[in-house]
Every structure is written in structure tokens, then in C-alpha cells.
BANU-92949 format. One record per residue (C-alpha): residue in one letter; z, y, x negated. Coordinates in steps of 0.1 Angstrom, whole numbers, plus 5000, padded with zeros to 4 digits. Example, Ala and Ser with C-alpha at 12.3 -4.5 7.8 and 13.67 -1.06 7.14 Angstrom:
BEGIN
 kolse   up north east
     a 5078  4955 4877
     s 5071  4989 4863
***
This chain:
BEGIN
 kolse   up north east
     m 3775  4791 3793
     t 3798  4762 3785
     s 3831  4749 3799
     t 3851  4720 3787
     k 3871  4693 3804
     i 3889  4660 3797
     a 3878  4629 3815
     i 3900  4597 3816
     f 3884  4563 3812
     k 3908  4533 3812
     g 3936  4555 3799
     k 3915  4570 3772
     k 3906  4607 3770
     i 3869  4615 3769
     r 3860  4650 3760
     k 3832  4665 3779
     i 3815  4699 3782
     v 3791  4716 3806
     f 3760  4728 3788
     l 3729  4742 3806
     n 3745  4731 3839
     e 3748  4694 3828
     w 3778  4673 3816
     y 3777  4661 3780
     f 3802  4635 3767
     s 3818  4630 3733
     i 3802  4598 3719
     v 3830  4590 3695
     d 3855  4592 3723
     i 3835  4568 3745
     i 3832  4544 3716
     e 3869  4545 3709
     a 3876  4539 3747
     l 3851  4510 3749
     t 3858  4493 3716
     g 3894  4500 3707
     s 3883  4509 3672
     d 3907  4530 3652
     k 3878  4544 3633
     p 3853  4553 3660
     r 3832  4576 3638
     d 3826  4548 3613
     y 3818  4524 3642
     w 3793  4550 3655
     y 3777  4553 3621
     r 3773  4516 3617
     m 3761  4512 3653
     k 3733  4537 3647
     q 3722  4519 3616
     r 3722  4485 3634
     e 3703  4498 3664
     k 3676  4514 3642
     e 3671  4482 3622
     s 3670  4460 3653
     s 3650  4481 3678
     g 3637  4510 3659
     v 3656  4534 3682
     e 3673  4564 3666
     l 3704  4569 3688
     s 3711  4603 3672
     t 3679  4616 3689
     l 3697  4610 3722
     c 3725  4634 3712
     r 3730  4670 3704
     q 3759  4687 3687
     l 3782  4710 3706
     k 3817  4724 3697
     l 3846  4704 3713
     e 3883  4710 3708
     s 3899  4685 3685
     a 3935  4673 3682
     d 3943  4703 3660
     k 3932  4726 3688
     k 3903  4738 3667
     k 3867  4734 3678
     y 3842  4714 3658
     l 3806  4704 3662
     t 3806  4670 3678
     e 3779  4646 3688
     v 3776  4645 3726
     a 3751  4631 3751
     n 3742  4638 3787
     t 3749  4612 3814
     e 3716  4593 3811
     n 3717  4591 3773
     t 3753  4582 3773
     f 3745  4552 3795
     r 3718  4542 3770
     i 3741  4544 3741
     i 3768  4523 3758
     q 3742  4496 3762
     s 3741  4493 3724
     i 3779  4489 3720
     p 3784  4452 3710
     s 3821  4451 3721
     l 3834  4428 3748
     k 3854  4457 3761
     a 3821  4474 3770
     e 3808  4444 3789
     p 3823  4454 3823
     f 3807  4488 3820
     k 3774  4472 3811
     r 3776  4449 3841
     w 3782  4479 3863
     l 3752  4497 3849
     a 3731  4466 3855
     r 3743  4464 3891
     v 3735  4501 3897
     g 3700  4496 3882
     y 3695  4465 3904
     e 3705  4485 3935
     r 3682  4513 3926
     v 3652  4488 3924
     q 3662  4474 3958
     e 3662  4509 3972
     i 3628  4516 3959
     e 3615  4484 3976
     d 3635  4492 4008
     p 3644  4529 4012
     e 3665  4521 4042
     l 3691  4505 4019
     a 3696  4539 4002
     t 3704  4555 4035
     k 3728  4527 4044
     r 3746  4530 4011
     t 3748  4568 4015
     r 3763  4564 4050
     a 3788  4539 4036
     l 3798  4562 4008
     y 3805  4591 4031
     k 3825  4568 4054
     a 3846  4555 4025
     k 3854  4591 4015
     g 3868  4597 4050
     y 3841  4618 4067
     p 3838  4613 4105
     d 3808  4596 4120
     s 3797  4628 4138
     w 3796  4647 4105
     i 3778  4618 4087
     e 3750  4618 4113
     k 3744  4655 4108
     r 3745  4652 4070
     m 3720  4623 4070
     r 3697  4643 4094
     g 3700  4672 4070
     i 3690  4650 4041
     e 3659  4639 4060
     i 3649  4675 4069
     r 3654  4686 4033
     e 3632  4657 4020
     t 3605  4667 4046
     l 3606  4703 4033
     t 3603  4693 3996
     d 3575  4669 4004
     e 3557  4698 4022
     w 3563  4721 3992
     k 3548  4695 3969
     k 3517  4693 3991
     r 3514  4730 3991
     q 3514  4734 3953
     v 3549  4746 3948
     g 3558  4738 3911
     g 3587  4715 3908
     e 3625  4718 3909
     r 3629  4753 3895
     e 3607  4768 3922
     y 3623  4745 3948
     a 3657  4760 3938
     i 3643  4796 3942
     l 3629  4789 3976
     t 3661  4772 3987
     a 3681  4802 3976
     e 3657  4824 3997
     i 3664  4803 4028
     s 3701  4803 4022
     q 3703  4840 4016
     a 3684  4847 4048
     t 3704  4821 4068
     f 3740  4828 4056
     g 3737  4860 4035
     m 3745  4840 4004
     t 3726  4820 3979
     p 3738  4784 3973
     s 3756  4795 3941
     q 3773  4823 3959
     y 3782  4800 3988
     k 3798  4775 3963
     k 3820  4803 3949
     f 3829  4814 3984
     k 3841  4778 3991
     s 3858  4775 3956
     l 3835  4747 3946
     k 3822  4741 3911
     r 3798  4712 3905
     e 3804  4696 3939
     n 3775  4693 3964
     l 3777  4723 3987
     r 3765  4706 4018
     d 3791  4678 4014
     h 3816  4706 4020
     m 3800  4722 4050
     n 3813  4718 4085
     d 3791  4709 4115
     l 3778  4744 4123
     e 3771  4752 4087
     l 3751  4720 4084
     i 3733  4728 4117
     f 3722  4762 4105
     s 3712  4749 4071
     m 3690  4724 4089
     l 3675  4751 4112
     g 3666  4772 4082
     e 3648  4744 4064
     a 3632  4729 4095
     s 3619  4764 4104
     t 3605  4769 4069
     t 3586  4736 4072
     e 3572  4745 4105
     i 3561  4780 4094
     s 3546  4766 4062
     r 3525  4741 4082
     n 3514  4765 4109
     k 3504  4792 4084
     d 3489  4766 4060
     t 3507  4782 4030
     t 3496  4775 3994
     g 3513  4782 3962
     f 3547  4797 3954
     s 3542  4833 3967
     q 3531  4823 4002
     n 3558  4796 4005
     e 3584  4821 3994
     q 3574  4843 4023
     a 3577  4812 4046
     a 3611  4805 4032
     k 3624  4840 4039
     a 3609  4838 4074
     g 3624  4803 4081
     g 3658  4814 4068
     t 3656  4846 4090
     v 3651  4824 4121
     a 3684  4806 4113
     g 3701  4838 4102
     n 3693  4856 4135
     a 3706  4825 4154
     r 3737  4825 4133
     r 3744  4862 4139
     e 3738  4858 4177
     l 3763  4829 4179
     e 3789  4848 4158
     k 3785  4878 4182
     k 3790  4856 4212
     s 3818  4835 4198
     g 3836  4862 4179
     r 3839  4839 4148
     r 3821  4836 4115
     i 3800  4805 4109
     s 3805  4804 4072
     t 3840  4793 4063
     r 3859  4789 4030
     k 3872  4755 4042
     n 3858  4725 4024
     y 3863  4688 4021
     l 3885  4691 3990
     s 3910  4714 4008
     l 3909  4690 4038
     q 3918  4661 4016
     k 3947  4680 4000
     r 3961  4686 4035
     l 3958  4650 4044
     k 3977  4637 4014
***
């Protein structure tokens, strides 16, 4: 399934499309925005030739062709690249207009190396980012604790021979279903979210029950010494059920549902 959008970069429109749950960007649009060329397709053609001769890299191999809407409102196959490959292509643009963007990429890369050497820096930057977005300190503390609990759980899955991100996603869906009665994708629809991070739009109690479900799953996995996907799936259901039972008990006592359609996006709209 695909969906298209228009991104704006320095006043220039960049066509983009979601394909296989990942953003892909029009390369000729990016080249036009970063070079000012009135013939971005010719510029792209020459750039590919130059890069192949100088480094041996075929930039076209970083792209795929998807249909994007053109100025005449018709859709044509267009060379697009995902975020990672788009950044690589930008590095090959020899225009001075692209230099600020290259410097930004270099800074991001440098910060990433710093975070690998000192993981605490990543935590500090994440806190600062949430603070800059307007989240209160009390929420940030819970969100950061939730990140730690999540990392502990995925580390445990890795030790217990759960196979990678796809199986992690399935197990996460099991925990969420048992905790809230919704999978993460259903929860995002419930909150009217699209590609935003679900937990960035949870309130305090939603975060707390998310943490309880994942922490319970970790504890059950350890105590039962689970191995492989099937056993960890049962642990995920059990851990989520612990949180789900606690959620239902609180809802019964308080007379209010824990899951809410409110999210950070709607909060920001009210504050404007």
C-alpha cells in the first residue's frame, strides 16, 4: 500500500511516497531544491556518471522507481530513494547550496559516534528533545523509563533466540492486545495517528500500563527460562494479561477508561 505527500524544503516541494511502510523521496526534486538547477533530470544523469567514474558507485542502485504525481496531475514512474539512501545521494551533490545539508549530516554522524562511545549522551539528547517539544518533566521521566524497560525486554528476547524485528513486532502486538485490547496499529488508529510514535502520544497512565506489560513479560520470560518464539509468545500474552487485568481493575474502581483518543498532536493544536 502506498500514500503520497508533499514535503517542503527551503520553499521547494519534494514529492514523497510511503512504500512498504517507509518514506521514499523524489531524487530529481531534491536535486532541484539543493542545486537550483532548471534541468534537474539532466543534472541527476550527469551526477550519476560522475560518481560512477570517481568512486565506482552506481547511485541508481540506491533508488527504485515508483509512480509519483507530476505537474500535469498524471502519475509517472520516478526515481525515488528511502531516507538513508537519499542522504547518501545528497553527499554526492557538488553544489554549494547542498553544503549546509552536508554539514548537518556530518554533525548528526558525529553525534551518533559520540553516543556509541557514551550512551548517556543519547539519553540526555532524547530528554532535551522531548523538553523542546513541550512535554512536561513528569511525562518525560515516565517515557524515558519506558524506553529503558523496552530495551531490557528486547535484549531479553535476543538472548532467548527470538528472531529479529519482525518477531519483536509480533510479540509487542501480543503484549499490547492483552494490555489494552488493541494492537499498536489499532491503537494508532484509535488516536488518529499515522506514522507518529504511539508512545509519544500516550498519557501517564497509558505509559505506566505499557511499562507494566513489558516489565511483566521480561520477568515471566526470565523465571520460566523461555526459549524461541513460541515460548516467548506465551510469555508476552501472560505479561500483557497482568497489565490488562490491572488496567480493568483500575477502570472499574475509577469509572474511567485508561485508553484515550487524546494525543500530543491534539494537545498542541489546543495550545496554539
